[in-house]
C-alpha positions as CSV (number, residue, x, y, z in Angstrom):
1,M,-2.2,8.2,9.5
2,T,-4.9,6.5,11.1
3,T,-5.9,2.5,11.3
4,V,-9.3,2.8,9.9
5,L,-9.4,-1.5,9.7
6,N,-8.6,-3.9,12.2
7,V,-8.2,-7.7,11.7
8,E,-8.0,-9.2,15.1
9,A,-7.1,-12.8,15.7
10,V,-9.3,-14.3,12.9
11,N,-9.7,-18.3,12.5
12,R,-11.6,-19.9,10.3
13,T,-12.2,-23.7,9.1
14,F,-13.5,-25.4,6.5
15,G,-14.6,-28.6,7.5
16,E,-11.1,-30.4,9.3
17,R,-9.0,-27.7,7.6
18,Q,-8.2,-24.7,9.5
19,V,-7.3,-22.1,6.8
20,L,-6.5,-18.7,9.2
21,K,-5.0,-18.9,12.4
22,D,-5.1,-16.0,14.6
23,V,-4.7,-13.5,11.4
24,S,-4.0,-10.1,12.3
25,F,-3.5,-6.7,11.0
26,T,-4.3,-3.3,10.2
27,V,-5.2,-1.0,7.4
28,D,-4.8,2.8,7.7
29,S,-6.6,5.3,6.1
30,G,-4.3,7.3,3.0
31,R,-2.0,4.0,2.9
32,L,-1.6,1.5,0.3
33,T,-1.5,-2.1,1.8
34,G,-0.1,-4.9,0.2
35,F,-1.6,-8.5,1.2
36,V,0.7,-11.0,-0.2
37,G,0.9,-15.0,0.3
38,A,1.4,-18.3,-2.3
39,N,-2.0,-19.6,-3.7
40,G,-4.1,-20.9,-0.8
41,A,-2.5,-19.3,2.4
42,G,-5.8,-17.4,2.6
43,K,-5.7,-14.2,1.1
44,T,-9.2,-14.8,-0.5
45,T,-10.8,-15.8,2.7
46,T,-9.4,-13.3,4.4
47,M,-10.9,-10.4,2.4
48,R,-14.3,-12.3,2.5
49,I,-14.3,-12.3,6.0
50,I,-13.6,-8.3,5.9
51,L,-16.4,-7.6,3.9
52,G,-19.0,-9.8,5.6
53,V,-19.1,-12.8,2.1
54,L,-17.7,-15.4,5.1
55,A,-18.0,-15.5,8.7
56,A,-14.7,-15.5,11.0
57,D,-14.9,-18.3,13.5
58,S,-13.2,-16.2,16.1
59,G,-11.7,-13.0,16.1
60,Q,-13.1,-9.6,14.8
61,V,-12.8,-7.0,12.4
62,T,-13.3,-3.5,13.2
63,W,-13.6,-0.1,11.5
64,H,-12.7,3.0,13.2
65,G,-12.9,0.2,16.2
66,R,-16.0,-1.3,16.4
67,P,-17.3,-4.1,14.7
68,V,-18.2,-3.5,11.0
69,T,-21.9,-2.7,10.3
70,R,-24.1,-3.3,7.2
71,E,-23.9,0.6,6.9
72,D,-20.1,0.7,7.4
73,R,-19.6,-1.9,4.3
74,Q,-21.9,0.2,2.0
75,K,-18.8,2.4,2.4
76,F,-16.5,-0.5,1.1
77,G,-15.4,-1.0,-2.6
78,Y,-14.4,-4.9,-3.5
79,M,-13.3,-6.4,-6.4
80,P,-13.0,-10.4,-6.4
81,E,-10.3,-11.9,-8.2
82,E,-12.9,-14.1,-10.1
83,R,-15.0,-12.0,-12.9
84,G,-17.9,-11.2,-11.1
85,L,-19.7,-8.7,-13.6
86,Y,-23.3,-9.3,-15.8
87,P,-21.8,-10.3,-19.0
88,K,-24.5,-9.1,-20.9
89,M,-25.0,-5.6,-19.6
90,T,-22.7,-2.8,-21.0
91,V,-19.7,-1.1,-19.7
92,V,-21.4,1.7,-18.2
93,E,-24.6,0.3,-17.9
94,Q,-23.1,-2.2,-15.3
95,V,-21.0,0.6,-13.5
96,V,-24.0,2.4,-13.2
97,Y,-26.2,0.1,-11.7
98,L,-23.5,-0.9,-9.2
99,G,-23.1,2.5,-8.1
100,R,-26.8,2.5,-7.7
101,L,-27.1,-0.3,-5.3
102,H,-24.4,1.7,-3.1
103,G,-26.6,4.5,-2.9
104,L,-25.9,6.9,-5.6
105,S,-28.3,8.9,-7.5
106,A,-29.0,8.0,-10.9
107,A,-27.2,11.4,-12.0
108,D,-24.3,10.9,-9.5
109,A,-24.0,7.5,-10.9
110,K,-23.3,8.3,-14.6
111,R,-21.3,11.3,-13.7
112,R,-18.9,9.1,-11.6
113,T,-19.2,6.4,-14.1
114,T,-18.0,8.6,-17.0
115,A,-15.0,10.0,-14.9
116,L,-14.0,6.6,-14.2
117,L,-13.9,5.1,-17.3
118,E,-12.2,7.7,-19.0
119,R,-9.6,7.7,-15.8
120,L,-9.3,3.7,-16.7
121,E,-8.8,4.5,-20.4
122,L,-12.2,2.4,-20.8
123,S,-14.4,5.2,-22.6
124,E,-14.3,4.1,-26.3
125,R,-15.6,0.7,-24.6
126,G,-18.4,2.2,-22.6
127,G,-21.2,0.8,-24.4
128,D,-19.9,-2.6,-25.3
129,P,-21.4,-5.7,-23.6
130,V,-18.9,-6.9,-20.5
131,E,-18.6,-10.5,-22.5
132,K,-17.1,-8.9,-25.4
133,L,-14.5,-6.8,-23.8
134,S,-10.4,-8.6,-23.5
135,L,-9.8,-9.9,-20.2
136,G,-7.8,-6.8,-18.9
137,N,-10.5,-4.6,-20.1
138,Q,-13.0,-6.6,-18.3
139,Q,-10.7,-5.8,-15.1
140,R,-10.5,-2.0,-16.0
141,A,-14.4,-2.3,-15.7
142,Q,-14.6,-4.3,-12.5
143,I,-12.0,-1.6,-11.0
144,A,-14.4,1.0,-12.0
145,A,-17.5,-1.1,-10.7
146,A,-15.7,-1.3,-7.1
147,L,-14.5,2.7,-7.4
148,V,-17.8,4.4,-8.7
149,H,-19.3,4.8,-5.1
150,D,-16.0,6.8,-4.2
151,P,-15.6,4.1,-0.9
152,E,-13.6,4.8,1.9
153,L,-12.3,1.4,2.1
154,L,-11.0,-0.5,-1.2
155,V,-10.3,-4.1,-1.6
156,L,-9.2,-5.9,-4.4
157,D,-8.3,-9.4,-5.1
158,E,-5.7,-9.7,-7.9
159,P,-6.1,-6.1,-9.1
160,F,-3.5,-6.2,-11.9
161,S,-4.3,-10.1,-13.3
162,G,-4.6,-9.9,-17.0
163,L,-3.7,-6.2,-17.2
164,D,-0.8,-5.0,-20.1
165,P,2.1,-3.1,-18.4
166,I,0.1,0.4,-20.1
167,A,-3.1,-1.0,-18.4
168,V,-1.0,-2.0,-15.0
169,E,0.5,2.0,-14.9
170,T,-3.1,3.2,-15.6
171,V,-4.2,1.3,-12.2
172,L,-1.6,2.1,-10.2
173,A,-1.9,5.5,-11.1
174,V,-5.6,5.6,-9.9
175,L,-5.3,3.6,-6.4
176,R,-2.5,6.0,-5.9
177,E,-4.8,8.4,-6.2
178,R,-7.6,7.0,-4.0
179,A,-5.0,6.5,-1.3
180,R,-4.0,10.2,-1.6
181,S,-7.6,11.3,-1.3
182,G,-8.3,9.7,2.4
183,A,-9.0,6.1,1.3
184,A,-7.6,3.1,2.4
185,V,-6.5,0.2,0.0
186,L,-6.0,-3.5,0.9
187,F,-4.8,-5.4,-2.3
188,S,-3.5,-9.0,-3.0
189,S,-1.0,-9.7,-5.6
190,H,1.4,-12.3,-6.8
191,Q,3.5,-9.8,-8.6
192,L,6.0,-8.8,-6.0
193,E,7.7,-6.5,-8.0
194,L,4.2,-4.0,-8.6
195,V,3.5,-4.5,-4.5
196,E,7.1,-3.2,-3.8
197,R,6.5,0.0,-6.3
198,L,2.6,0.5,-5.1
199,C,2.2,-0.4,-0.9
200,D,3.1,1.5,1.9
201,D,2.0,-1.2,4.0
202,L,2.6,-5.0,3.9
203,A,1.4,-8.2,5.3
204,I,2.9,-11.3,4.2
205,I,0.7,-14.3,5.2
206,A,1.5,-18.5,4.4
207,D,-0.3,-21.4,5.5
208,G,-3.1,-19.1,7.3
209,T,-1.1,-17.1,9.4
210,I,0.4,-13.4,9.4
211,R,4.6,-14.0,8.9
212,A,5.0,-10.1,8.9
213,A,3.3,-7.1,8.7
214,G,4.2,-3.3,9.2
215,S,5.5,-0.3,6.8
216,R,7.6,-1.2,3.8
217,T,10.3,0.7,5.0
218,W,10.1,-0.9,8.8
219,L,10.0,-4.3,7.2
220,R,13.0,-3.7,5.3
221,E,15.3,-2.5,7.7
222,Q,13.7,-5.0,10.2
223,Y,14.4,-8.1,7.2
224,T,18.0,-6.6,6.0
225,L,20.4,-8.6,5.1
226,P,24.0,-8.5,6.1
227,R,24.7,-7.3,2.5
228,Y,26.7,-4.3,1.3
229,S,27.8,-2.7,-1.8
230,V,30.8,-0.5,-2.2
231,E,32.6,1.6,-5.1
232,V,36.2,2.5,-5.0
233,E,38.5,4.5,-7.4
234,S,40.3,1.2,-8.5
235,D,39.8,-2.7,-9.2
236,A,37.7,-4.0,-6.4
237,G,38.7,-7.7,-6.4
238,W,41.0,-7.3,-3.3
239,L,37.3,-8.0,-1.7
240,R,37.8,-11.6,-2.8
241,D,40.6,-12.6,-0.2
242,E,39.2,-10.2,2.1
243,P,38.3,-12.2,5.7
244,G,34.3,-12.8,6.3
245,V,33.4,-11.4,2.9
246,T,31.3,-13.4,0.5
247,L,31.8,-11.5,-3.0
248,L,28.4,-11.8,-5.0
249,E,28.8,-9.1,-7.7
250,L,32.0,-7.4,-9.2
251,D,32.0,-4.9,-12.0
252,G,35.4,-3.4,-11.7
253,R,35.3,-0.5,-9.4
254,R,32.0,-1.7,-8.0
255,A,31.1,-4.7,-5.6
256,V,28.1,-6.4,-3.7
257,F,28.9,-8.7,-0.9
258,D,27.9,-10.3,2.0
259,L,29.2,-10.3,5.6
260,D,30.0,-13.2,7.7
261,P,28.4,-13.1,11.3
262,G,30.8,-11.7,13.4
263,T,32.5,-9.2,10.7
264,D,32.7,-6.1,11.4
265,D,31.5,-3.6,8.2
266,Q,33.6,-0.9,9.3
267,A,36.9,-3.5,9.3
268,V,36.1,-3.9,5.4
269,L,35.4,0.0,4.6
270,R,38.9,0.8,6.2
271,S,40.4,-1.8,4.5
272,A,38.9,-0.4,1.4
273,L,40.1,3.3,2.2
274,A,43.6,1.9,3.0
275,R,43.6,1.1,-0.7
276,G,42.4,4.7,-1.9
277,P,39.0,7.3,-1.9
278,V,35.8,4.8,-1.4
279,R,32.4,7.0,-3.2
280,A,30.3,4.7,-2.2
281,F,29.8,2.2,1.0
282,A,26.5,1.4,2.4
283,P,24.3,-1.8,3.1
284,V,22.1,-3.5,0.6
285,R,18.4,-3.1,1.4
286,P,16.5,-6.4,0.7
287,S,13.5,-6.2,-1.9
288,L,10.2,-7.2,-0.8
289,A,10.9,-10.7,-3.1
290,E,13.9,-11.7,-0.5
291,I,11.7,-10.7,2.6
292,F,8.7,-12.8,1.1
293,R,11.1,-15.7,1.1
294,E,12.7,-15.1,4.1
295,V,9.6,-15.2,5.9
296,I,7.9,-18.3,5.0
297,Q,10.5,-20.1,4.9
């Protein structure tokens, strides 16, 4: 695991409004980094600064430890949230053209386009003008355009927008393949359940400030709630009367509960064991949605 992209103390204002405040996080090769936040939090502005579309007021973006150059950005792939393709061009013409702009030969661009459209299940629409595609197929065409030159860094702004469940699974598989091949992937999404499934690392932004950043595993450990699940041999209803316990869910022998501050989880376990065999007793790890709500409050 190698850090390839480093966003360091980036600030940006538009007029009187500061939209980014000392934004810092890293993106590693071979990993998928989710970038999440509410509308207006600063995700798209940050991505545009990474890509050189906008300039930072202060701070810097580095690639392999040095300032990003124009040649470096030739190795980046970008999919904007807004539709960015030429509507009158066919899908194949569009993707080949963008591959050529990134320095591919005509033969390589065509070969990669054919393979990508097949992988994204868009081959049958390759000869259609982009404007004739559904929104979901336009989204897949944009993903193909971002991938055609085999970028070392892939920056995707809301890549799952407009996709049906089957298309989502196809795109998820393609992004995982790219990460396994060594590419660094940074993507934003409002769909936290997809980010939860896909990302290795996470950066949460609110009001232009990074509120939490790190690996998904580390973040779940840092923001673990005093919440536990238990499965016993008999009914677990006795937890209602256990000191320091707030029962959240009860389904016969299974229960989920919170502990008041200062309450010893081992004391609850001993109470359970005193009533018979305990089949399972473990902390409940928070979901990404729970972590997100906690850190942006």
